[in-house]
VMD Tcl script that draws the C-alpha trace (Angstrom):
set ca {
  {3.26 22.11 -1.70}
  {6.31 23.28 0.24}
  {6.47 26.59 -1.62}
  {2.74 27.18 -1.15}
  {2.95 26.64 2.60}
  {6.26 28.48 3.11}
  {6.65 31.01 0.25}
  {9.61 32.84 1.83}
  {11.64 29.68 2.41}
  {13.57 28.19 -0.48}
  {13.82 24.43 -0.13}
  {16.40 22.96 -2.49}
  {14.35 20.32 -4.30}
  {15.90 18.19 -7.03}
  {14.72 15.29 -9.13}
  {16.90 12.35 -10.04}
  {17.74 12.54 -13.76}
  {17.84 8.75 -14.09}
  {14.79 7.93 -12.04}
  {15.48 5.95 -8.92}
  {18.85 4.71 -10.17}
  {21.50 5.33 -7.46}
  {24.09 6.10 -10.18}
  {22.80 9.69 -10.41}
  {23.49 10.04 -6.67}
  {27.02 8.68 -7.05}
  {27.71 11.12 -9.90}
  {26.53 14.08 -7.80}
  {27.60 13.00 -4.32}
  {29.84 16.03 -3.56}
  {26.93 18.38 -4.36}
  {24.45 16.33 -2.33}
  {26.75 16.09 0.69}
  {26.98 19.89 0.74}
  {23.56 20.00 2.41}
  {23.00 19.59 6.15}
  {20.31 16.99 5.53}
  {18.92 15.20 2.51}
  {15.29 14.13 2.52}
  {14.63 11.31 0.09}
  {11.17 10.92 -1.38}
  {10.81 8.14 -3.88}
  {7.66 6.36 -5.06}
  {6.00 4.36 -2.34}
  {6.09 1.13 -4.34}
  {8.62 -1.65 -3.73}
  {11.22 -0.40 -6.26}
  {10.95 3.11 -4.85}
  {11.37 1.98 -1.25}
  {14.37 -0.15 -2.19}
  {15.91 2.77 -4.08}
  {15.43 5.10 -1.09}
  {17.23 2.64 1.15}
  {20.10 2.20 -1.32}
  {20.45 5.94 -1.84}
  {20.39 6.57 1.92}
  {23.29 4.12 2.27}
  {25.29 6.17 -0.24}
  {24.53 9.50 1.45}
  {25.08 8.32 5.01}
  {23.90 10.03 8.20}
  {22.57 13.14 6.41}
  {19.88 11.01 4.72}
  {16.28 10.98 5.89}
  {13.56 8.94 4.23}
  {10.10 10.41 3.73}
  {7.02 8.16 3.58}
  {3.47 8.99 2.53}
  {0.20 7.12 2.10}
  {0.06 7.71 -1.67}
  {2.44 6.62 -4.44}
  {4.02 10.02 -5.10}
  {3.80 13.78 -4.55}
  {1.43 14.24 -7.47}
  {-1.05 11.79 -5.96}
  {-0.77 13.55 -2.61}
  {-1.60 16.88 -4.24}
  {-4.45 15.58 -6.41}
  {-6.05 13.78 -3.45}
  {-5.91 16.86 -1.23}
  {-3.31 15.49 1.16}
  {-1.11 18.57 1.39}
  {-1.07 18.58 5.21}
  {-0.07 14.92 5.30}
  {2.66 15.56 2.71}
  {4.11 18.45 4.72}
  {4.01 16.42 7.94}
  {5.80 13.55 6.20}
  {8.43 15.97 4.90}
  {9.23 17.38 8.33}
  {8.92 13.98 10.04}
  {11.20 12.13 7.61}
  {13.09 9.40 9.44}
  {16.84 9.30 9.75}
  {18.11 6.04 8.34}
  {19.93 4.09 11.01}
  {22.99 2.39 9.50}
  {23.36 -1.30 10.15}
  {26.46 -2.74 11.84}
  {28.00 -3.82 8.53}
  {27.86 -0.35 7.00}
  {29.59 1.00 10.12}
  {32.37 -1.58 9.88}
  {31.46 -3.05 13.27}
  {32.03 -6.73 13.92}
  {29.37 -8.34 16.08}
  {30.56 -11.05 18.47}
}
mol new
graphics top color blue
foreach p $ca { graphics top sphere $p radius 0.5 }
foreach p [lrange $ca 0 end-1] q [lrange $ca 1 end] { graphics top cylinder $p $q radius 0.2 }
display resetview
């Protein structure tokens, strides 16, 4: 959907080789951190949302989490929701780290 809308722009899109297991992120962290931002798009079910949050914690401030109304990109395409998908891509939310991940002690 990205390539169709913006044929001249080459988004670097990768798929996790081990599904939503954060171990594939850990194994490839230097490569991933080479990008200015990393937009995470996992399935919209509970395991997918949890994985996105865990992966965002590993990546840090470069991570953004994308959310859509359907379970995955395939469903978005099949149901004719290309515009919604593209909006979700560009409106992905930066994950705000909690105080513990920043090493801050709250009084």
